[in-house]
C-alpha positions as a printed Julia matrix, in Angstrom:
265×3 Matrix{Float64}:
 33.27  41.13  16.1
 35.16  43.77  14.21
 38.66  43.57  12.72
 41.36  44.59  15.13
 42.75  46.98  12.57
 39.61  49.08  13.08
 40.34  49.53  16.88
 41.14  53.22  17.51
 44.8   53.92  18.2
 43.93  55.84  21.35
 42.08  52.79  22.73
 45.09  50.62  22.12
 47.5   53.23  23.54
 45.46  53.27  26.82
 45.95  49.55  27.4
 48.09  48.74  30.43
 48.14  45.0   30.38
 47.11  41.83  28.65
 45.53  38.68  29.97
 45.64  35.84  27.46
 44.65  32.23  26.86
 47.5   30.0   25.69
 46.35  27.05  23.58
 45.6   28.13  20.01
 45.86  31.75  21.11
 49.59  32.14  21.94
 50.43  28.65  20.62
 49.9   27.38  17.05
 49.11  23.73  16.42
 50.45  22.78  19.77
 53.7   24.68  19.39
 54.93  27.88  20.98
 56.69  29.72  18.16
 59.68  32.01  18.59
 57.58  34.89  17.22
 54.78  34.38  19.8
 57.26  34.02  22.69
 59.03  37.09  21.42
 55.73  38.98  21.43
 55.2   38.12  25.13
 58.68  39.37  25.92
 58.22  42.55  23.9
 54.97  43.38  25.76
 56.65  42.77  29.1
 59.67  44.93  28.19
 57.35  47.71  27.07
 55.95  47.78  30.64
 52.64  46.05  30.12
 51.31  43.58  32.68
 51.32  40.07  31.07
 49.25  37.25  32.6
 48.33  33.99  30.8
 44.96  32.66  31.88
 44.76  29.01  30.87
 43.1   25.66  31.37
 46.5   24.01  31.51
 47.72  22.26  34.67
 49.65  23.3   37.72
 52.75  21.55  36.44
 52.76  23.67  33.32
 51.98  26.85  35.25
 54.98  26.23  37.54
 57.2   26.33  34.44
 55.36  29.3   32.89
 55.56  31.41  36.07
 59.26  30.74  36.45
 60.57  30.89  32.87
 58.18  32.85  30.69
 58.25  36.7   30.5
 55.02  37.04  32.49
 53.94  38.6   35.75
 51.71  35.71  36.88
 49.64  32.88  35.48
 46.1   31.71  36.2
 45.76  27.92  35.76
 43.27  25.12  35.55
 40.51  27.52  34.49
 40.8   29.52  37.69
 41.75  27.01  40.38
 44.82  29.07  41.38
 47.28  31.58  40.28
 51.08  31.33  40.43
 53.8   33.93  40.32
 57.57  33.97  40.81
 58.41  36.17  43.69
 61.71  37.45  42.42
 62.54  39.41  45.56
 62.31  36.21  47.61
 63.47  33.96  44.68
 60.56  31.57  45.15
 57.42  30.41  43.39
 54.16  31.26  45.09
 50.72  29.79  44.56
 47.27  31.15  45.73
 44.62  28.48  45.56
 40.91  29.42  45.4
 39.96  26.28  47.4
 41.46  24.64  50.48
 43.45  21.43  50.16
 40.46  19.51  51.68
 38.13  20.94  49.06
 40.54  20.05  46.28
 40.97  16.54  47.56
 37.19  16.02  47.74
 36.84  17.39  44.19
 39.51  14.99  42.87
 37.71  12.05  44.55
 34.45  12.98  42.9
 36.14  13.47  39.57
 37.42   9.92  39.59
 33.83   8.68  39.29
 33.26  11.1   36.45
 36.41   9.84  34.74
 35.23   6.23  34.86
 31.91   7.06  33.34
 33.41   9.34  30.73
 35.59   6.59  29.35
 32.79   4.11  29.37
 30.19   6.31  27.69
 32.21   8.27  25.13
 34.37   5.92  23.08
 37.32   7.74  21.57
 37.61  10.31  24.33
 40.8   10.26  26.25
 42.14  11.69  29.53
 44.45  14.54  28.66
 48.16  13.67  28.65
 48.79  16.58  31.12
 46.3   15.17  33.7
 49.1   13.86  36.05
 50.18  17.52  36.57
 46.72  18.76  37.59
 45.61  19.57  41.13
 41.92  20.52  40.83
 40.26  19.47  37.54
 39.82  16.7   35.08
 40.74  17.34  31.39
 39.13  15.2   28.74
 40.95  15.22  25.44
 38.81  15.41  22.27
 41.44  16.27  19.65
 44.93  16.95  21.12
 46.32  13.35  21.38
 43.22  11.49  20.12
 41.46  11.53  16.78
 39.01  14.51  16.74
 35.62  13.75  18.23
 32.36  15.07  16.59
 30.55  17.97  18.19
 27.84  15.55  19.58
 30.46  13.65  21.58
 31.9   16.89  22.99
 28.39  17.83  24.14
 28.07  14.35  25.79
 31.28  14.96  27.71
 29.93  18.23  29.0
 26.63  16.59  29.93
 28.4   13.89  32.0
 30.3   16.5   34.03
 27.12  18.5   34.57
 25.0   15.56  35.7
 27.55  15.08  38.54
 27.23  18.73  39.49
 30.6   19.74  38.09
 31.33  22.82  36.0
 32.47  22.04  32.47
 34.17  24.28  29.93
 35.17  23.57  26.36
 38.51  24.7   25.05
 39.99  24.2   21.65
 41.44  20.82  22.69
 39.87  19.66  26.02
 36.68  19.65  28.07
 37.76  20.66  31.55
 35.56  19.87  34.53
 35.83  20.74  38.21
 33.84  21.15  41.45
 33.94  24.73  42.67
 32.45  28.17  42.21
 35.18  29.7   40.09
 36.25  30.25  36.53
 38.85  32.18  34.52
 37.09  35.48  35.16
 36.43  35.35  38.88
 39.95  34.21  39.66
 41.47  36.78  37.36
 39.58  39.57  39.12
 40.71  38.29  42.54
 44.31  37.87  41.3
 44.5   41.39  39.84
 43.27  42.9   43.13
 45.27  40.85  45.56
 48.52  40.62  43.64
 48.66  43.88  41.78
 46.12  46.13  43.61
 44.14  46.6   40.39
 40.32  46.84  40.55
 39.33  45.31  37.23
 35.73  46.41  37.62
 36.97  50.01  37.41
 39.92  49.48  35.11
 38.8   46.77  32.66
 38.86  49.12  29.68
 42.64  49.44  30.24
 43.23  45.68  29.98
 42.81  43.32  27.02
 41.92  39.68  27.12
 42.82  37.55  24.11
 41.4   34.08  23.47
 39.97  31.68  20.97
 37.35  29.24  22.33
 34.13  28.78  24.38
 35.84  28.65  27.76
 37.05  32.19  27.11
 33.49  33.55  26.73
 33.18  35.02  30.27
 36.41  36.96  29.66
 35.12  38.12  26.19
 31.96  39.38  27.85
 33.74  41.25  30.68
 36.48  43.09  28.84
 35.16  45.77  26.53
 38.21  45.51  24.25
 38.65  41.7   24.28
 40.37  40.3   21.23
 39.83  37.02  19.62
 42.46  35.51  17.38
 40.95  34.63  13.98
 40.23  30.99  14.82
 37.69  32.18  17.36
 35.3   32.39  14.38
 35.34  28.59  14.33
 33.39  28.65  17.61
 31.29  31.71  17.02
 27.92  29.84  17.34
 29.05  28.34  20.64
 30.11  31.62  22.33
 27.76  33.1   24.92
 29.86  36.3   24.6
 32.02  37.3   21.67
 35.13  39.43  21.65
 34.88  43.02  20.51
 37.79  42.69  18.08
 39.27  39.9   16.02
 42.72  39.53  14.37
 43.27  38.67  10.74
 45.69  35.88  11.61
 44.98  32.63  13.49
 46.46  31.35  16.75
 49.96  32.49  17.62
 50.25  34.67  14.54
 47.09  36.45  15.65
 48.59  37.03  19.09
 51.68  38.52  17.47
 49.39  40.76  15.42
 47.71  41.96  18.61
 51.05  42.57  20.36
 52.34  44.54  17.45
 49.19  46.71  17.46
 49.57  47.41  21.14
 53.25  48.23  20.88
 52.77  50.42  17.78
 50.11  52.47  19.57
 52.54  53.27  22.41
 55.18  54.81  20.12
């Protein structure tokens, strides 16, 4: 990982859009600052494509797609994408799985939930779980006292022994049944919604993130950017971002946005 300030200006100037994690990437300590929201708006006004790619639930994504300055949002680690069709004045959702598949997944996750709470004292079900449609989010530090790394690994192991996928974010372990993740859904979304072939154009798009569940995106985008707190997870990342900001969390996202905007002037 190299400092973002070392990224060539011509590389930044060629960027046409940004896909970004939210928690501890755009947000800071659980808060969306005015500066970070303003950075999203400035990027959008400059003509860049802006797409949050998050583990947060459908209920949050409904709000984000409607009210944030974004073009679409990928939610629940790739279970769907949402966008506000402004020409039709309606919210639209494209699910990766059918309703029957999602219902079966939720049924199986109930068994995982029961075992999780029995086997990992101190773990909690995420407060945003009621707004989820496809996954189970286990809280290890957002609204519960922080759990040690060994307990986080136990949570992942419980998901995996049931055959579920499990990804660790900066606050939750998310688990689901299905062959998708942030990257596969982002690629499908870019093609279907915007007609962009990411395989051919990935050097023109940036992904920004901070934690292990962002690793597939870090590995795919040649100019991926980690906000400074990604260093906290460096040993857990299968793939690391090419660049890293000086500042942490939302301040790091603002730093990235400013660099992209300055390169276009």
